C-alpha positions as CSV (number, residue, x, y, z in Angstrom):
1,M,134.7,111.6,41.0
2,N,134.4,108.1,39.6
3,W,131.7,105.5,40.4
4,N,133.8,103.6,43.0
5,K,134.7,106.7,45.0
6,G,131.1,107.8,45.0
7,V,129.9,104.5,46.4
8,R,132.7,104.6,49.0
9,Q,131.7,108.1,50.1
10,F,128.0,107.2,50.2
11,H,128.9,104.1,52.3
12,R,130.7,106.4,54.8
13,W,127.8,108.8,55.1
14,V,125.3,106.1,55.5
15,S,127.4,104.5,58.2
16,I,127.2,107.8,60.1
17,A,123.4,107.9,59.7
18,F,123.2,104.3,60.9
19,T,125.4,105.0,64.0
20,V,123.2,108.0,64.9
21,A,120.0,105.9,64.5
22,V,121.4,103.2,66.7
23,I,122.4,105.7,69.4
24,A,119.0,107.3,69.2
25,N,117.5,103.8,69.6
26,F,119.4,103.1,72.8
27,V,118.6,106.5,74.2
28,A,114.9,106.1,73.5
29,M,114.9,102.6,75.0
30,G,116.6,104.0,78.1
31,L,113.9,106.6,78.5
32,G,111.0,104.1,78.3
33,E,108.9,102.5,75.6
34,P,110.2,104.0,72.3
35,F,108.0,104.8,69.3
36,P,108.1,102.0,66.6
37,W,109.7,104.3,64.1
38,V,112.6,104.8,66.4
39,V,113.1,101.1,66.8
40,Y,113.0,100.5,63.0
41,A,115.0,103.6,62.0
42,P,118.3,101.8,61.8
43,L,117.0,99.2,59.3
44,P,117.1,101.3,56.0
45,P,120.7,102.5,56.5
46,L,121.6,98.9,57.5
47,F,120.3,97.5,54.2
48,L,122.1,100.3,52.3
49,L,125.3,99.4,54.1
50,L,124.8,95.8,53.2
51,F,124.6,96.5,49.5
52,T,127.3,99.1,49.3
53,G,129.6,97.0,51.6
54,L,129.1,93.9,49.4
55,Y,129.9,96.0,46.3
56,L,133.0,97.4,47.9
57,F,134.0,93.9,49.0
58,V,133.8,92.5,45.5
59,L,135.7,95.4,43.8
60,P,139.2,94.0,44.3
61,Y,138.2,90.5,43.1
62,A,136.5,91.9,40.0
63,A,139.5,94.1,39.2
64,K,141.8,91.1,39.6
65,R,139.6,89.0,37.3
66,R,139.5,91.7,34.6
67,G,143.3,91.8,34.8
68,G,143.6,95.3,36.4
């Protein structure tokens, strides 16, 4: 598996973790005052999604610039 496929697969799994964290956040808010760690749980996957998403976004432009 090359580097780009690995980043893409990691991005997919992190998006699943982010979705689960957001759903848990809404459920916790619906049940009352949530714990602070539940409220902030979606942030680490969100930042990982930002960086991997930007990398995946730039890939076609970098390949075009290299002549690929």
